C-alpha positions, 0 to 999 in steps of 0.5 A, spaced: 244 606 801 245 613 806 245 619 802 249 623 806 255 618 805 259 621 799 266 619 800 268 626 803 264 625 808 266 618 810 273 620 809 273 626 814 270 621 818 276 616 818 281 622 820 285 627 815 292 631 816 292 637 819 296 642 816 293 648 821 294 647 828 288 650 829 281 648 830 275 652 827 268 651 830 262 653 826 255 655 829 250 654 825 243 657 828 237 652 824 230 653 824 226 649 818 233 648 814 231 640 813 233 641 805 239 646 806 243 643 812 246 637 808 249 640 803 252 646 807 255 641 812 258 637 806 260 644 803 264 645 810 267 638 810 270 639 804 272 645 805 275 644 811 278 637 809 281 640 802 285 646 808 287 641 813 283 644 818 280 641 824 273 643 825 266 642 828 259 644 826 254 646 832 247 646 830 243 650 834 236 648 832 230 652 835 225 646 835 224 646 827 218 643 826 221 640 819 225 635 821 232 639 821 234 636 827 233 628 825 237 631 819 243 633 824 243 627 827 243 623 821 249 627 819 252 626 826 252 619 824 256 620 817 261 625 819 262 623 826 258 626 833 264 629 834 264 634 827 257 634 828 255 637 834 247 638 835 244 643 841 237 643 840 232 648 844 225 648 846 223 654 841 224 659 837 228 664 841 232 668 836 238 668 833 243 673 837 241 668 843 243 662 838 250 664 838 250 664 845 248 658 847 252 655 840 259 657 844 258 654 850 260 648 846 265 650 841 272 646 843 275 650 837 280 656 838 276 660 833 269 660 832 266 661 825 258 664 825 254 663 818 248 661 816 245 655 813 241 657 808 247 658 802 247 666 803 254 665 805 258 659 802 264 655 805 268 657 800 270 663 803 272 661 810 279 659 807 280 666 805 278 669 812 282 664 815 288 667 810 287 674 812 286 672 820 293 669 820 296 674 815 295 680 820 294 676 826 286 679 826 281 679 832 275 678 827 274 678 820 268 679 817 265 678 810 262 684 806 258 685 800 260 691 799 267 692 798 271 690 791 278 688 795 280 685 802 282 690 808 287 689 810 290 687 803 289 680 801 292 677 793 285 673 790 279 677 793 274 678 788 270 684 789 264 682 794 256 683 791 249 680 792 245 676 788 238 673 788 235 680 791 230 685 788 233 693 787 228 694 793 231 690 798 237 692 795 236 699 797 234 697 804 240 693 805 245 699 803 241 704 806 241 700 814 248 700 812 249 707 810 244 709 816 248 705 821 255 707 819 254 715 819 251 714 826 256 709 829 261 709 825 263 702 827 269 701 821 267 696 817 263 696 811 257 691 812 255 692 819 249 687 818 253 681 815 253 675 819 259 671 815 264 672 821 271 669 823 272 670 831 278 668 836 274 664 841 276 669 846 274 676 843 267 673 842 267 670 848 268 677 851 264 681 846 258 676 847 258 677 854 256 685 853 252 684 848 245 686 849 241 686 842 238 680 840 235 678 833 238 681 827 241 687 830 245 683 834 251 683 829 251 690 828 252 691 836 258 686 836 262 689 830 260 696 835 262 693 842 268 691 838 271 697 835 269 700 842 274 695 846 279 696 840 280 689 837 283 689 830 277 687 825 278 685 817 274 685 812 274 679 806 269 681 800 264 675 800 257 674 794 252 674 798 246 669 795 239 669 797 236 663 800 235 657 795 230 653 800 226 656 805 223 662 806 227 668 809 226 670 816 226 678 815 220 681 816 217 688 818 219 687 825 226 686 824 227 692 820 223 696 826 227 693 831 234 695 826 232 702 827 231 702 834 237 698 834 241 703 831 239 709 836 240 704 843 247 703 840 248 710 839 246 713 845 249 707 849 256 704 847 
């Protein structure tokens, strides 16, 4: 028996009634996400099915040694290769370039970027979409640090973080405070990476963005503001990864500080 052949999975493959005229492409960068990928894809499929959205998931895998690509291929067999699109790369090339590469294969008119490790739950996607449609926003970003949506949106619960110790929470808060003070980006969670973009907007911003790694997300928001794009925020609950190890290390922290300075002097 195929463990991925759940009722929601098979129904998604057989077709659905699309209530929303748009198509949503999700870019999922992966590295050693063998355990997480089947579950996050199932949650995405269920969310899109319940909302009646057309969708696809672009899996950009950086040569994971744990068999992530084999899992992605199995998922494509279950959901359809028009839904799960595997685009492997030769090595661990970084988060920013994964988005750039994945965008080349997106066929939707909206693009969602998020993590594959359950840090970002797909249940927040309908709120991202609803806020975008209500105000015709260019970008909607998830935030851990607001109690309500901006612009206003009914039903949005306060954002937060679960699974972090006090030290990591302080580092995150400090990083956002530093960036907000120096760069004035106009969003409360500059280091977040759960976002919905109009595809042409993302295409323009991504061609201008020079940073790589974790600073990439920060520069995207700074450049979006400089270009005059409209940005909304929806509170989300960020949950520390369930399987695997965090990829954030000392080098990324140092790189973040350098990135803030570079953006301050160059954008």
